[in-house]
Steps between C-alpha positions, in 0.01 A plus 500: 500500500133404456504316836641812665238713347221264607637501857499878513149515372376249756685676788353828385149352496544337841620831637210689355251228627667526850456868506137487380414242769683709767309813394164320506574364840602851627193653359272221633390385154574138567307373794578228744254258330145412556189653361334818561146593430417821304380700805828426696708587189317835461539572867874430482541710183333799658707663769325597826457860549691644786411825670814688582546768763542856380866501597576185299312649202699822524835315535413262221402786267824680590711190421310447169572864403866469596578160341227404241310804354761595242415162318162400630304827524164540310556567135657334206810720511632287787675189382382263773142601455527473125652152524234372740220647285646325197541166685178499710256756375409859572358448850815322616755765387529744793589323816298729730190421294527129541291289734665158452852543645595302808774599741703181407472586138615858538792400722628233249504729211636798687791289627559300180389734218358398171611590143645857516383550865797457728478319825522729799771398754458522874733796499250693267181378652522319843268211594281722727455750219424222249244357732324840528522553116358163433209542749429846333484364146301192611243725664428669159360647296593843629336808373699740289608814666420812303799699389558828675 
């Protein structure tokens, strides 16, 4: 009985460790080795600002409103914004206010989800739409539109 319990604990730890390593690799936390100086690390951590066409901005905003705004709009009454504010601070809560999102980061979390956020399948948000949404969010921050 004791050996079986130890085996289950070890397997559980190994599974957890494998999942953590997989997640770190997917998010780019673990590098390929070597050393990086501070300037290179800062440049890599700061996404390059992309200027989008007015059509891409409009389509991205439309996709954000359709798929994301119910949880990620500005204001603590939105569960996604509240969770991100709790985890990362007030300036990182609303997705449209962020200036540190990359397209790859957005695509990963939209497809895979996190916590209570579901992953969006290609039937809900196809790859072309996801590309536009990711570009839109990575080009932020976006100004708030006054309510009519």
